N, C-alpha and C positions, 0 to 999 in steps of 0.2 A: 504494500500499499504506500510505502514511502516513495518508491519509484514513480507511482502514479501521481502523488502530490507534486514531486519535482517536475514531472512531465507537464502537469497542469499549469504550474507556474511559468514554464518555458513557453507554453502555447497561449498564455494570457487568459486562461479559463477562470470562471467565477470561483470563489472559495467554496469548499465543501463544508456545509454547516447543518446537515440534517442526517437522520438515520438512513434515508433513501439515497442520498447523494453518493456515498462510496459504492453502492451496488450499481447505480447507473454509470458511474465513471469507470468501474472495472469492466463492465460490458462494452462501453464505448471505446476505451482504449485497447481492449482485446480485439475488437473488430478492426480498429485502425491498425494495430500491429499485424494482424493476420493479413489484412489487405496489402499492407506495405511489403510483407514477405512474399505474397503471391506476385505482386507487381515486380519485385526485385528478381525473383526466380524466373519469371517469364522474360524479363529484359535480358538476364544473363543467358538463358538458353537461346533466345533470338540472336544476341550478339555473337554467341559461339558459332551458331549455324551460318550466320552471315559471313563470318571470317573463314571458318573451316571449309565451307561448301561454296565459296564464291566461284564465279565463273573462271574456268582455267586452273583451279586448284587441283593438285594430285590426290586429294583425299579420296579414299575408296568409297564407293556408293553401292554396297551390296544390297540385295532385297531384304526387307524386314523378316526376322525370324519369328516374330510374334504376330499372329493374325491381328489386323487392325480392329476387328470387332471386339477382341479382348481388351485392347487399349481403350476403346470407347466405353466399354462396360465398366472397366476399373475407374476411369475418369468420372463418369456419371455417378457411380456408386459412392466414390469418395466425396464428391460435391454434395450429393444428397445427404449423406450422413453428417457432414459438416453443417449444412444449413439447417437440418433438423435439430442438431445440438444447440445452434444459435437461437432457433425459434423457441425451444423449450426453456432455455436460459432466460430469454426475454419475457416469455409468458410467466415464468416464476416471479420475476420482478414486477410485472404488471399486476399479477394477483396480489402481491404484497402491497402494492400501491393502492389497489382498489378495495382493500379490506381494512377499514380503520378499526383499531382496538375498541372493545366495548366501553372502556373507561375514558375515552377521549373527551377533552374539554371541547364543547361546541360553541362556535362563535359565528354569528350571522354577518355575512358580507354582501352588500347590495351594490351592484355596478350601476352608475348613473352618469350620463353625459355631463361633465367629464371628471368624475371623482369616484372614490370608494367610500361608501357609507358603512361603517363597521360598528357592531353592537356587541359588547362584552356580555358574559352571562349575568352579571349583576346590574345590567342596564347602562353601564357607562358607555358613552358614544364617542367614536373617533372618526375622523375624516383623513383619508390618505395615509393613515398610520395605524399599524396593528401591532399591539403589544402581546407577547406570548411568553410563557415560561419555558425554559430549556428542560430537556429530559422528561418532557410530558407530552403525550400525544395530543394534538390539537386537530379538531375536525371543523373545517370552515364550511358553512352552508351557503352556497352562492346562488344569487338570483339577480335579475336585472329589471330595471323599471322601464327601459326603452328598447335598446338594440343589443346585439350580442357583444359582450365584453369577454376578456380573457385574463384570468388571475394567474400571474406568472412571477415566481420568485426563483431566479436563477440559481442562487446559493443553495436552495433546498431541492432543486431539480423537480419542482412542482409546477404544473401548468394545467389549468382547467377552464373551460369556457363557461361563462354565465349566460344562460339562455332565457330570453323573456318567456314568462309563463310557466317556468319550471324551477324547481329547487334541485340543484346538483351539489355534490360534495367532493371535497378533496381533503386529504389529511397529511400531516407531516409531524415530525418530532425534531425540534431544533436541538442541536448538540453543543453549540458554542454561543456564549453571550456576544451581542454585537448588533449592529444596524445593517440591514440587508435591503437591497432595492426591490421594489414591487412595481411591475409593469402591467399595462393592458396591451396584449399582443394581438388583438383582433381589431382591425380598423373600425372605428366606431363614430366617425364624423370629423368635423373640422378641427377640433382640439385633441384629437386622438393622441398625438405625440406628447401632450402635457398631462395625460392621465397616468401619472406615476405616483409612487408613494414609497413607504418603507416599512419593513417588519423589524420591530425591536425585540430581540430575544433577551430575556432577563433570567436571573436565577429565580427559583420558586418564591423565595422570601421577598425579594425585591418586587416581583410581579404582584404578589398578594398585597404588599404595602401600596403599590401604585394603584391597584383597583380601588382602594379606600380613599385615595386622594381626591381632592376637588369637591364639587357639590354632590352630595348624596343623591342618587337617582333611584327610583323604583326599578326592580328587575323587570325583565321582559314579560314574565308571566303575570306580574302585578299589573303592568300596563295592559296586557292582554285581557285580564279579567275586567278592567274598566271599559275596554273596547267591546268586550262580549256583552256587557250591559247596554252600552251606548247604541250598538247596532241592533238591539232587540233580540239577540240570540237566546236570551233567558225566557223569552216568551214560548219557545218550543222545546228547548233542550235542558229543562230542569224538571225535577220531580213533580212540582205543582202544576205543570202545564197540562192543559186539556187537549193539546195537539199531539197526535200520535207520531212522535219523532224519536230517532235513536238517541239513547243516552251516550254521553261522551266519556264518562268516567271508565277508566281501565281499558280503553280501546287501543291506545297507542302502542305500536310494537306487536300487536296481535293480529291474527287473521280474522278478517271480517267476511261473513257471508253476504254475497250480492246476488242480484238476479241471475237467472239461468243456471243455478246451482253451482256458481263459481265462488271462489275465495280470493281476496286480495289483502295484502299486508297493510295495515294502517300506519304508514310512515309519514314523513313530512309532505311528500308529494301527494299522497292520498288526502291528507287534510286540506292542502292547498286546492286540489281539484274539487273537493266537496264544497268549498266556499265559492269558488269562481265558476265551476262547472258541475253543479249538483246533479245534473241529469246523466253524467258520465258513469257514475258507480252508485247505483241505488241500492241501499241495504235491503236485503231480503225481508219481505213482510211489511215494508213501509211504502207508502205512495210518495211520489216526487212532488212534495209541497213546498220545498225550499226555493226561494228566488235566488238568481245569480247575483253575486256582488262584484262581478267583473266590472272594472271601471269605476266602482264606488269606493272600494277600500284601497288606499295607497299601499305600495309595496312594504314600506316600513311597518305600518300598522298590521299588515297581513302577517309579517313575521312575529309580531307580538301575539297575535291571536293563535298562531300555530304553537308558540311557546307555551301559552296558557293550556291549550288542549293536551300538550305533552306533559304538563305538570299534573294532569289528572290521571296519568297512567297507573299509579299505584292505588287509586281510590276505587272502592267497590261501588258499582252503580246502585243508586238509591231506588227502592221500589216506587213505581208510579202509583199514586192513589187511584183507586177505582172510582169511577163517576157515580154520583148518588142516583139510586134507582127510585122512581116515583112510587 
């Protein structure tokens, strides 16, 4: 790994500051070295043949003793095995990158022309600056208010598009304290080049202290609870409601039965779709009575609402009171 760091410095590569970076670098530089060896070998063979078998040279030119078909089979088989090895190596890294640890700290990141709107778990809000603890898995939940953006931290080897109408995630674990550049690498309009920021990696104690600094703000779930009341969600999704609507307690992270005898996991994307496109996944046994809030709820408030529903994951649904019979 020391040789890789030296080679990275010589090439002017960004620093390696996450648990993913050494894995990506090892694969990249291995491919680079293998490609260089193949090019060098082919160049040497071509140069040798050009000189030895040039026109008028006395070098013997006997017929091949090995059938050409065997040479072709050997070359194709060696190439196939090599590329399959590279494929499985890359797939292993990809799966590692796509599976965040269950205890990862979740931070909401909203892309907006032309800035990053970041919300910490305790409600503290940042713009174009993301503070994270080192040696702690961090999962960023990415969304966009307008066009496609792309969250890219070169030092972490992490890049993920933020797509309008969806919540996508990426995760990393910073390994070194410091300040690292954050870019949008998807052209998003006039000031795309200015949509930059930084990620500040801190020790866990320094990060915990930083979270408590400044004006105290209510957490995402507390703001989500207030929005839940303001938008009238309590009229249907509370035990005292006379509307036949699904309970929200205890659903997050579990499989939900929907129409046509299918099941879907209640994750962030499911909650988002249920708010903006309620007709897309109708819970089995319920009518589609919920109106769409698309274009009504801003992206930031939508994240607060999702955080509130997630906070109900460990609560047991309250029984719905039976209507009075005459």
